C-alpha positions as a Markdown table, in Angstrom:
| # | Residue | x | y | z |
|---|---|---|---|---|
| 1 | Met | 0.3 | 0.1 | -0.8 |
| 2 | Gly | 1.8 | 3.5 | -1.3 |
| 3 | Arg | 1.6 | 6.9 | 0.0 |
| 4 | Ser | -0.6 | 9.8 | -2.1 |
| 5 | Pro | 1.1 | 13.7 | -1.1 |
| 6 | Ala | -1.5 | 14.0 | 0.0 |
| 7 | Arg | -2.9 | 15.1 | 4.1 |
| 8 | Leu | -6.1 | 16.4 | 5.6 |
| 9 | Val | -6.0 | 19.2 | 8.3 |
| 10 | Val | -8.4 | 20.2 | 10.7 |
| 11 | Asp | -9.1 | 23.6 | 11.1 |
| 12 | Arg | -10.0 | 23.5 | 14.8 |
| 13 | Lys | -11.4 | 27.1 | 15.3 |
| 14 | Ala | -13.9 | 26.1 | 12.1 |
| 15 | Cys | -14.7 | 22.3 | 13.4 |
| 16 | Ala | -17.6 | 21.8 | 16.1 |
| 17 | Gly | -16.9 | 18.8 | 17.4 |
| 18 | His | -19.9 | 17.0 | 14.8 |
| 19 | Gly | -17.7 | 13.9 | 14.9 |
| 20 | Ile | -18.9 | 12.7 | 11.1 |
| 21 | Cys | -15.8 | 13.1 | 10.0 |
| 22 | Tyr | -14.0 | 10.0 | 12.6 |
| 23 | Ala | -17.5 | 7.9 | 11.9 |
| 24 | Thr | -17.4 | 7.9 | 8.0 |
| 25 | Ala | -12.9 | 7.5 | 8.4 |
| 26 | Pro | -12.1 | 5.8 | 11.6 |
| 27 | Asp | -9.2 | 5.4 | 9.9 |
| 28 | Leu | -8.0 | 8.2 | 8.9 |
| 29 | Leu | -9.1 | 10.3 | 12.0 |
| 30 | Gly | -10.3 | 9.5 | 15.4 |
| 31 | Pro | -11.5 | 11.8 | 17.9 |
| 32 | Asp | -9.2 | 13.6 | 20.6 |
| 33 | Glu | -10.6 | 13.7 | 24.7 |
| 34 | Gln | -12.2 | 16.6 | 23.4 |
| 35 | Gly | -14.3 | 14.4 | 20.5 |
| 36 | Asp | -12.4 | 17.1 | 18.0 |
| 37 | Pro | -11.0 | 15.2 | 15.0 |
| 38 | Val | -7.1 | 13.7 | 14.9 |
| 39 | Val | -5.0 | 13.4 | 12.2 |
| 40 | Leu | -4.4 | 9.7 | 12.2 |
| 41 | Ala | -3.2 | 8.9 | 8.9 |
| 42 | Asp | -0.4 | 11.5 | 8.0 |
| 43 | Pro | 0.5 | 11.5 | 5.0 |
| 44 | Leu | -3.1 | 9.8 | 3.4 |
| 45 | Pro | -2.7 | 6.1 | 2.1 |
| 46 | Ala | -2.8 | 6.4 | -1.7 |
| 47 | Asp | -5.6 | 3.6 | -1.7 |
| 48 | Arg | -7.7 | 5.9 | 1.1 |
| 49 | Leu | -7.4 | 9.7 | -1.0 |
| 50 | Ala | -11.7 | 9.2 | -2.0 |
| 51 | Ala | -11.8 | 8.5 | 0.9 |
| 52 | Gly | -10.1 | 11.4 | 2.0 |
| 53 | Gln | -12.3 | 13.6 | 0.0 |
| 54 | Thr | -15.9 | 12.0 | 1.6 |
| 55 | Val | -14.2 | 13.7 | 4.6 |
| 56 | Val | -14.0 | 16.8 | 3.5 |
| 57 | Thr | -17.3 | 16.6 | 1.6 |
| 58 | Val | -19.3 | 16.1 | 4.7 |
| 59 | Cys | -17.8 | 18.2 | 7.6 |
| 60 | Pro | -20.7 | 21.0 | 8.0 |
| 61 | Glu | -18.0 | 23.6 | 9.0 |
| 62 | Arg | -15.9 | 22.9 | 6.5 |
| 63 | Ala | -12.9 | 22.3 | 8.9 |
| 64 | Leu | -11.6 | 19.8 | 6.6 |
| 65 | Thr | -9.2 | 20.0 | 4.0 |
| 66 | Leu | -7.3 | 17.8 | 1.7 |
| 67 | Thr | -3.6 | 19.5 | 0.1 |
| 68 | Glu | -0.5 | 18.2 | -1.3 |
| 69 | Pro | 2.6 | 19.6 | -0.1 |
| 70 | Ser | 4.4 | 22.2 | -2.5 |
| 71 | Val | 7.0 | 20.7 | -5.1 |
| 72 | His | 11.2 | 22.8 | -4.6 |
| 73 | Pro | 12.1 | 23.2 | -8.1 |
| 74 | Ser | 15.5 | 21.0 | -6.6 |
| 75 | Glu | 13.3 | 17.7 | -5.8 |
| 76 | Glu | 11.9 | 17.8 | -9.7 |
| 77 | Gln | 13.6 | 15.8 | -12.8 |
| 78 | Ser | 14.8 | 16.8 | -15.3 |
| 79 | Ser | 13.4 | 15.9 | -18.8 |
C-alpha cells in the first residue's frame, strides 16, 4: 500500500466537533479527549485518497481540507 502526497488538515477554529468525519473514515481521523478530530493517517495512504476527499465533503463546518505538499524546483526531475 503506497502513500499519496495528500494530507488531511483540521481547522480547529472552524470545527464544531460533530464527529461526522471520524465516523465516516475512522482509519483516517479519530476523536481527541474533547471529541475534536485528530488525523491518524499522515500522509494519506494512496488507496484512501477518495475517503479523504469524502470526509472533507461531509464536514458541515468545512473544517477539513485535503492538501498536497508543494514541490520544490530542486525536487523536480529534468526531462
